[in-house]
C-alpha positions as semicolon CSV with decimal commas, in nm:
position;residue;x (nm);y (nm);z (nm)
1;M;13,399;4,980;3,241
2;E;13,413;4,985;3,642
3;A;13,593;5,146;3,910
4;R;13,726;4,995;4,245
5;A;13,801;5,126;4,571
6;M;13,872;4,900;4,916
7;V;13,954;5,003;5,247
8;K;14,096;4,707;5,460
9;H;14,162;4,654;5,851
10;I;13,841;4,913;5,949
11;R;13,774;4,848;6,314
12;I;13,438;4,729;6,306
13;S;13,295;4,376;6,216
14;S;13,198;4,270;5,914
15;R;12,884;4,192;6,041
16;K;12,751;4,549;6,109
17;V;12,917;4,670;5,785
18;N;12,708;4,467;5,610
19;I;12,367;4,617;5,760
20;V;12,494;4,976;5,594
21;I;12,599;4,793;5,286
22;D;12,298;4,610;5,191
23;L;12,122;4,958;5,212
24;I;12,366;5,085;4,924
25;R;12,348;4,772;4,720
26;G;12,265;4,881;4,357
27;K;12,160;5,182;4,438
28;K;12,253;5,516;4,214
29;V;12,569;5,701;4,325
30;G;12,410;6,062;4,436
31;E;12,112;5,796;4,619
32;A;12,407;5,639;4,781
33;F;12,513;5,875;4,929
34;A;12,187;6,073;5,046
35;I;12,146;5,695;5,214
36;L;12,523;5,709;5,382
37;K;12,420;6,037;5,513
38;H;12,119;5,994;5,678
39;T;12,283;5,648;5,847
40;P;12,309;5,655;6,241
41;K;12,573;5,362;6,214
42;A;12,948;5,398;6,279
43;A;12,962;5,164;5,939
44;S;12,815;5,453;5,710
45;E;13,091;5,739;5,757
46;V;13,412;5,458;5,648
47;L;13,166;5,387;5,311
48;E;13,048;5,717;5,223
49;K;13,484;5,802;5,280
50;L;13,529;5,454;5,076
51;L;13,240;5,558;4,760
52;K;13,398;5,926;4,744
53;S;13,744;5,725;4,650
54;A;13,566;5,480;4,438
55;V;13,349;5,798;4,238
56;A;13,669;5,975;4,246
57;N;13,834;5,641;4,103
58;A;13,595;5,632;3,759
59;E;13,581;5,996;3,703
60;N;13,998;6,069;3,687
61;N;14,133;5,695;3,642
62;N;13,845;5,593;3,353
63;G;13,702;5,913;3,184
64;M;13,287;5,780;3,340
65;N;13,039;6,041;3,385
66;I;12,938;6,067;3,734
67;D;12,569;6,113;3,686
68;N;12,522;5,748;3,533
69;L;12,737;5,588;3,805
70;Y;12,609;5,286;4,033
71;V;12,669;5,052;4,314
72;S;12,764;4,743;4,123
73;E;12,916;4,532;4,401
74;V;12,997;4,636;4,747
75;Y;13,113;4,338;5,007
76;A;13,256;4,308;5,360
77;T;13,527;4,024;5,421
78;Q;13,630;3,932;5,780
79;G;13,963;4,029;5,872
80;P;14,280;3,984;6,103
81;T;14,086;3,971;6,488
82;L;14,306;4,110;6,771
83;K;14,286;3,905;7,019
84;R;14,287;4,055;7,395
85;F;14,267;3,991;7,772
86;R;14,033;4,117;8,015
87;A;14,054;4,069;8,371
88;A;13,772;3,888;8,545
89;A;13,670;3,703;8,843
90;M;13,948;3,517;9,055
91;G;14,269;3,602;8,887
92;R;14,150;3,445;8,521
93;G;14,146;3,670;8,207
94;V;13,912;3,628;7,947
95;R;13,998;3,680;7,549
96;I;13,839;4,011;7,409
97;L;13,819;3,998;7,017
98;K;13,858;4,266;6,808
99;R;13,699;4,180;6,468
100;T;13,858;4,398;6,184
101;S;13,692;4,374;5,809
102;H;13,786;4,492;5,432
103;V;13,546;4,624;5,229
104;T;13,540;4,595;4,823
105;L;13,342;4,863;4,642
106;V;13,269;4,868;4,293
107;V;13,089;5,145;4,046
108;K;12,947;5,083;3,699
109;E;12,825;5,345;3,423
110;K;12,449;5,246;3,302
């Protein structure tokens, strides 16, 4: 049995999200919440909400026990990139890439 939750179009690049993801992969749910609570990264807030959603899906949709859950897989893929221009010297424009990401989190019961 597994329960999953997804969030799409987060305005953080997938490289930055992967730093926090590597901290919680394979951990029990309670330990993962503690790690996310004390990690000073922007992605930790988003991942904490996503983990809460996955745990709620596991409990309500699949009838799993919360105490036995662990983060089995979590990954971030690149989403669409917003392309913007910024004024530069001598009348030029410089492209700014605002990257987004899609994150999937799966919890399983031991």
